[in-house]
N, C-alpha and C positions, 0 to 999 in steps of 0.2 A: 770304143768302132769309130772307126775313122771313115769320113765320107769322102769321095771324090766326083768333084765337080768338073762332069765334059762338056764340052759346045765353044759356042763364041765368048767371046769374052767379057763382052755384054751380059750376057743371058748368065755370067757367074756372078759379078757385080749385082746385079740383080738379086740372086738367090741370098750372096753373102749382106747385102742391103735390108733384107729383109726380117733379119736378125741383130744386126750391127746398123753402130750409129755412124763411127769412124771406121777409118776402113785403110790401112794400109797397102801401099804397092812400091811395085819397086817405080824409082827414078826415072826419069823419060831425061836423058841428057840433054834431048831436040827441046823442049823447052824449058822457059826461065821461069812462067810462074807455073808451078806444079800440083800448086792447091785447089781441089777445084767441090763447086758444088753442085752436085747436081738436083737437090731439091733443100728444102729451109729445112730438115732434120740429118741432112747425111753429108761429110764430108770425106771426104779421099785425099787421103796425105800420104804424100811420099815420103823412101825413105833414103837419102843419097847417101848417107854413109852406111848405108846396109844393115846387116842384123848378124848377130854374135850365132851361130851356132857352133859352133866348135870356141871355147874360149881361152886356149890358149894361143890364136892368131891371131880372132877378128876382134878383142877387145886391143892391145893397140896396132891394129888397121884402125880402127873407129876413135880412139883415143889422136894417132899421127892425124886426120880428118879435121880434127877439131880446132888442129891448132894449123891446115893452111887458113891464109888468110885469106879467103873468096865471099865477101859479104851476099851475092848473087846465090851463093846455094844457100837452102835451108839446113840447119844443124838437127839431122831426124834421122834417128833408126828405129830400128824393132828392137826389142828385148823381152825375152820371155821371162816371166819370175821364177819362174821355178829352175832358170840353171843355178839361182842362190843358195839354192837347199844340199849345190855339194858345196859349198864354202861352211856351213854353219854346223856349229857342232853344240849338239845336247846332251847332255848326263844331267843324273840327281843325286842330291845327295844328301842326306838325313830332309829324306820328300820336300828336299826346294830343288827346282829347275836352277841348272846353269847353263849360259849361252855363251860360246866364241865364235866371236864373227868374224873368218880372217879379213885383214883389209886390206890381204891379194884378192878379193873377188874384184869379177870382172865391173859390178855396178858401185861397188866404195872405188875403183881404181877412174871410173868413169866420173863421180861425182866429184872426187878430187879433181881432176883435170876440169869439169867446169868452172867449182871454185878455185881454183889458183889464178885461171885464167877469165874472171871475172867474169864470166857468161851468165843473163839473166832467164831463168827455167820460164816457161810457158804453159799454161795448162794447156790443151788440147782444147778444150771446151771456151778459152776466148779468139780458137781461130774459124768459129759456127759463124759467127755473126761479120767475118773479114770478105 
């Protein structure tokens, strides 16, 4: 079932915040500091690096943006884990599950970039107190 929320942005945010603590949204380039809280429970997080909807093109675009040296831009992006399913092969042999995880998956490529560039990932929970 798909749900479409129609109305002003503040109404949409209110409805979504009833169900989620962390809300990802498009990055507003007119604001330097774009992470904000509306209360003690919700955190609105921008995604300056965008999202991966087409792994063939979006993965490299995000990697390229990580490599841009702009300390004023949060290196945040949206990635839905279900994308990885296409990069994992499962097979059984003699009642044993064998898993082959393609190293060219979007997530593995992004993690490799983070490690190579010595980024320190921060869990979103750590931002709630900021």
